[in-house]
N, C-alpha and C positions, 0 to 999 in steps of 0.2 A: 331876516336875521342879520344883525350887524356882525361882521367878521373881524377878528383881530388880524393884524398883519403878521406875516410869518416871523419877522424879526422880533416883534413884541412877544409873541408866543414863546419863542426860544429864550428870550431874556427872562420871562416869568418862570419857565421851566428850570432855568439855571438857578433861580433864586429859591426854589423849593428846598425846605429843610429835610434832609434825608436822615438826620439823627447822627449819632456817633459812628465813627469808622470802626468796622469790625474785622478782626483778623484771626488767624489760627497758625500754629506751628506745625509744619509737616516735614517728614524726612525728605532730603534733597531729591531722591529718586521718584518721589510722588508729586513733584511740583511742576512737571512739564505742562505748559499751557496755562498755568495759574498766573495771577497778577501779584507782583512783588509788593509787599507792604512796607518795607524799609529800604533805604539806600544800602547798597553793598559797598562797604568801604575797605580798602586794602589796609591791613595791619602791618604788613612788612613790604620791603622792596622786592621786586621780582626781576631778575634774581637777586638774592641777598649777597652774593659774592660774584666776582668775575667767573664766567662759566664758558666751557668749550662748546661751540656750536657745531663742530664736526670732529671726526676722528683724526688725530694727528699727534704732533709733538709740541708740548709747551716749551717755549724758548724765550731767551732775551733777544729782541730784534737785532741788537747790535752784533750778536754772534752769527747771524746769517752770512756774514762775510768771511767766516772762518773756514778752514779746510774741512773740519769735522767738528761734531758736537757729541759729547759723551752722553750715553743714555743711563740715567740713574735707576730706571725701573718703570713700573706701570702704575697708572692712576685710573682705575675703572670708575664708572658712574656710581655715585652713592658712597664713594670712599671719602673718609674724613682726612683729606690730604694735609699733612703737617710739614712735609719737607720744604726746604727753602733752596731755590736754585742759586748756585754760584755761577760766575762767568764760565762759559764753555760747557754748561750742563743742560740737559733737557730731560723731560719725563714724558713717556708715551701716555697721552691723555685722550679719553673717549668722549663722545657727544654727551653733554649734560653733566660732565664732571667739573668739580671745582678746579679752577686754575691754581697751580702751585704758587706760593708766594715767591716773588722775584721774576716770574714769567710775565711778559707783556704781550705775547703773540703766540698764536697757534699755527704751525705750518702743517698743511694737510699731508696725509700719508703719501698721496700720489706725487707730491713735490719733492720727495727725498728718496735716497737709496740707503739701505741698511748694510752695515759691514757683515762679513760672513759669520762672525761670532756674536752678532746682534748687540754690540756694546757701543756702536757709534752710528750717527747718521751723517750722510753727505748731502749737501743742498744741491738739488737739480734745478729748481726754479724758486727764486725768492718770492716772498709775499710782503704786502704792506704792513706797517706797524699796526698792531692791534687786530690783525686779520683773524677772523673766525672766533672772536672772543665776545661774548655777550657782556656788556658792562652792567654794573649794579643799577637796578631800577630800569632796565631797558623796556620791560613789559609794563610795569607800573611802579609807582612809588608809594611808600607808606602815606596814608591819608587821602589818596586819590579815590574819588567816587567812581567805581567801576560800572555799576549798574544802578540806574535811578529807580526810586519808588514809582510804582505805576507801570513798570515794564512787564510785558507779557513774556514769560519765561520760555525760551526755546533751547535748542541744543547748545548754542554758544554760551548762554547764561548758565546752563547746567555745568558745562565744562569749566568755566571760570570759577564758579562757586565751589566745585569739587577741588580745584587747585588751591582754594582758600580754606579748605577743610570745613566747609559749612555743612555740618551733619544735619542740622535742623534749620529750616528756612521759614520766616514769617511771610505768609501770603494773605491777601484779602479774602475774607469769607465770601463765598459765592452768594449773590442775592438770589432769592427764590422767586421765579416768575411763573405764575399760573396762567394758562392760556385756554380759552373756551370759544367755540364758534356757536353763535345763536342763530336760530331760524328753523322753522318747521320744514322748510324746503331742503335743508341740509341733510345729506346722506353720508354717514361716517364711513371710514375705510372698512371694507369688507362686508358692509351691509348690502343686501339685495333689495331691489324694488322694481315693481312693474310700472311705476309712474315715471314717465319720461320727463316730467316737469321738475323732478327733484335734481338737486345739484350735488355733485360729489364734493365733500369737504376737503379742502387742502390747507385752509388758513391755519388751523391749529398745528398741523405738521410743519408747515413752512416756518411759522413764527417760533415754534419750539426749537427748530434747528438753528434759526437765526440767533436766538438768545443764548443757546448753548455755545454757538460759535463765538459769541461776544463775551463768554466767560461766566454766564449765569447757570443756575440749576433750573431747568424748565420742568414744570408740572403739567402734564397733558391731561386736560379735563374733558376732551372730546367735544361733543355737541349737545346743545339743549334746544328744545322746541320753543316756539313763541308762547310761553306760558309764564305769566308774571311771577307766580309763587315759586315755580321750579327754578327760574333764573335767579330770583332773589335768594333762595336757599343755597344754590350753587355758589353764588358770589360770596355769601356770608361764610360758607365753609372754606372757600379759597382764601379769603382774607385772614382766616385763623392761622394759616400756615405759610402764606406767601407774603413777600415784600411788595410785589407788584402784581396786579391782576390785569390781564389783557383780554378784552372781549372783542369779537368782531361781529358786526351786524347789529341792527336794532337802535341805531343812533340818528337816523334820518327823521323824516316827518310823516312816515306812513302809519296806517292804523295799527300795524303789528310791531312797530318800533318801540319796544317796551324798555330797552336798556336805559335810554336817556331819562326815563321817569324813575327807574329802580334805583339808580345810583344815589340820588339825594335821599331816598327813603332808607338807605343803608346807614345814614348818618354821616355820609361823606360830604365834604365841602367841594363844590364844583369850582375849580380854579378858572377854567374857561371852557366854553363850548362854541365851536365854530371858528375856523382859521381860514384866511384867504389863501388857500393852497389848492393846487390841482395835481394829483388826486388827494382826497381825504378831507375836504373842508368841514365835514360834520364831526370831526374828532372832538371827544370830550376828555378833559383831564381833571381828575378829582383826587382828593386826599382825605384819608380818615386816620387821624393820629399819625403814626409813622408809616402807614401803608398808602399805596398809590393805586389808582384805577385809571387805566387808559381804555376808553370805549371807542372802538375804531369802526370805520365802514366795513361792509361785508365783502366787497369785490376783492379778488385775490391780489391784484397788482396794487390796489389802493391800500389795503391793510398792511401789505409788506413795506411799501414806501413809508407810510406813516409810522410803522414800528421802528424803522431805521431812524427817522427824524425825531421821534419822541420817546420811544422805548430805549433805544441804545444810549442816549445821553443820561437817562436815569441810572441805567446799569453801570455806565462808565463812572458816574459820581460815586456810586456805592462801592465800586472797586478801587477808587482812588486813581483812576486813569486821567490823564490830562485831556484827552480827546477821544470821542467815541468812534470816529472814523477819520480817514485822511481826505482832505480836500486839496485839489490842485487847480491851477489855471491851465486851460487848454484852448487850442485854436480850432474853430469850426472848419472842417474840410468840405462842407457843403452848406447851402443855404438852409435856414431853419424857419419854419412858419409857426409862430406862436398861436395857440388855440384859445386863449382866454386872457382876461385882465388880472388873473391871479398869479401868485408865485407858482411856477410850474416845475415839476420834477420829471424829466423825460428820460426814459431808458435810452442809452446810447452805447456805442463802442468807443473804446479809447486805445489809441496806438501811440507808442513812443518812437519818435524819429529824431535821431541825433540829439537826444536828451530833451526834446520838446514834446509835450502832449498834444495830440490831435483827436478831434471828435468827429465821428460819422454815425449814420443811422442805418447802415446796411442791414437788411433783413428785419428791421424793427417795424412792427405793424402799428398803424395809426388807427385808434378805435377807442373802445370803452376802457374803464379802469379794471377790467377783469382779465387782461391779457398778461398772465404771469410768465408766459414763455418769452416775453420781451426781456426778462432778466437772466436768461440763459447765456452761456458762452462768455462768461467774464464781463458782463455788462456793468455799466456805471450809471450814475444819475446826473444829468446835466441840469443846472439850476438857472432859471430865468426869472427875473423879478417882476413885480407888478407894473413897473414903468417900462419894461422892455416890450418892444414890438417884434416884428419879423427881423431876423438877424442874417446878415450877409456872410458869405464865405470869408474866412480870415478873421472874423470877430473873435475876441477872447471871451471865454465863458468860464464860470466856476463849475467844477465837477466833483461829485462825491464818489470816491472809489469804494467798491463793495468787496473788499478783500482785507484779510489780516485785521479783523476787528479786535 
């Protein structure tokens, strides 16, 4: 079987037409973790007027050399202050309050003494011109793009949008991803069996969690035995409601690998089958109208890695995100032995030392593509190309970080 290069397969995936971008409007409080569908642009300056950043007295800086300054009164936060300071006057002004017209400096409470009848202040310690005054537009200016389309909304984005009075927010509609594990040897969660040859299913749970973490709605389809008609009907039902169908198992060359034959019978166009990657070289990518099918190998580590490489980019495109995951350059902390001539994706540990990424393989087992435990403890994926051989300590490599999808 002729295999596509990894780079070619990714370019072809990127060129797939996902149809028109879909979005919905939600109340701000319901948008945490969702993907922003429009840029958030400031309509006004923040602040719109000079504002006190501490409690103190609004003064003319030149008056700080005076023996005393008369207190006109109080200016609490939220007050529509209209008084204009004359020379020798001040107004007690609180954090967040509009600075009175004529004032150019705020001297903090702890820097002054107040007369017995509270009508004057005496300067104990001078401050610089403009001290403790937030200038107009200090936070942002009208027209600034504060949050870009495609951003995953977190606590800071919620806070900024609340400050902008964004009652309703346009977010990307979550793509629906259906996940099924195939194989008569697969034992679903909670099922009991006296047959020790059966394998406990983890793929459908692993991948649903992965896709939910990436911003999709995952549809858990459980498991299906190696039966052509049952698998075909399950696939057909899934494509009626899902944007992407992910299956694991049945794509290799065995007698019971039915999925590779079923997908074309569904009327789907096979974009490609077989990529020069380890793990997951038997991956199949297909499209039926606006729906996509990713048929993946059955081993747990293999199906998870291939879902990251091929499932997450599709989800990312549908959400309007610029990248499905973060890639960084890191330095090998130990020698690495490459196991094939394919593009390999190896579970690794990443450490950051003095701002530089380092890779090691402590507690990572070398073996088959079934060892999902290699992805525990904040693991990452180190990428080595077809032309790479064994790599010495200190070599720079590309790494896919498996966090904050």
